[in-house]
C-alpha positions, 0 to 999 in steps of 0.5 A, a space after each residue: 544482522 537482518 534476516 528479513 521476512 515478508 508475509 502477505 494476505 488479501 481477502 475479499 471481505 464480507 460485502 464486496 462481490 470482487 476483490 479489487 486489491 492486488 499485491 506482490 513481494 520478494 525477498 532479495 537477500 537477508 537485508 533486502 526485500 520489497 512489497 507492493 499493494 494496489 487498491 483498484 477503483 472503477 466499474 466493470 472489473 476496472 479496479 481489478 484490472 488497474 491494480 493487477 496491471 500496476 502490480 505486474 508492471 512494478 514487479 517486472 520492472 524491479 526484477 529487470 532493473 534492480 542491481 545490488 550495486 545501486 546507491 540510494 539515489 539510484 534506487 529511489 529513481 528506480 522505484 519512482 520510475 517503476 510507479 511512473 511506468 505503472 501509471 502509464 500502463 494503467 492509463 493506456 489500458 483505460 484509453 484503449 477500452 471505453 468500458 475501463 475509462 476512469 479506472 485507477 488504483 492506489 499504490 504503496 511500494 516499500 523497498 527495504 534495504 539495510 537500515 532504510 525503508 524506501 516508500 513510494 506512495 499514491 492514494 490512501 493505502 498506507 504504510 506504518 512503522 511499528 517499533 517498541 510498542 509505538 506506531 508511526 504512519 509513514 504515508 499521508 492519505 491523498 484524500 479529500 478528508 485528509 485535506 480537511 484534517 490538514 486544514 484543521 476542519 476535521 480531527 483524525 477521529 472525525 475523519 475515520 467516520 466521515 462519509 467521504 473518507 474513501 474519496 481519493 485525490 490521487 491515483 495511478 492510471 487516471 491521467 498521463 502524469 501522477 504526483 508521487 510521494 517518495 519517503 525514506 524511513 529508518 528501519 531497525 532490527 525489531 521493527 515491523 513495517 505494515 502496508 495495507 489497503 484501506 479495507 484494513 486501516 478503516 476497520 482496524 485501530 492503530 492500537 489493535 495493529 500494535 497489539 496484534 504485531 506484538 502478540 503474533 508473528 508470520 501467517 498468524 499475524 496477518 490472518 489475525 489482522 484480516 479477521 479483526 477487519 472482518 469482525 469490525 464490518 469487513 465492508 471492503 477488500 482487505 490486503 495487508 503485508 508485513 515486513 520484519 
């Protein structure tokens, strides 16, 4: 029997003057919870506005539309509709203010119900599953560097150090339509789902993620992950959420 818990933290890091990450979560019942992380981009506060608008839209949409009676197909449609709507909401804000033109945000929305984790993904924020000391990256980055990895022109280790690793190919809010990845992953008792912005994944190795999850729980777990990212440079905003 599940008794889901969610812990989340965001940190400005050591270099940036503003935190453009936003996040939210809710535990609906003992076996049902969701979390969303958005990492904004755009000058003149655009990134913060984009990520906040997307998180607020998604949070309100799920609160309004979710029903316990939904089957998995209806749930997947509801989640993708929430992210589609967030894309339009951010896009409209950008169209209404020339100073916000070009702003956008990544989005990882994870909805756990029973033994399935429903993941909706746009951009280069990431969702990992950690089980029995092993880590699986559920999402695939929508980035130029990931395209080079897929084509065999870069190794994953080279991609981690590539100067253009932060250039993404998909984001919410930059156009009227967005291509969304929807993934279903198995979720078992004892698993940990780790959702994070690239301010964590670029500075914390998978081995460190696994070790930290094994050695810590709750607020100490996410505090430790953030501190590792800062110890390794902290050059970006850092946001991490765990569901277990």
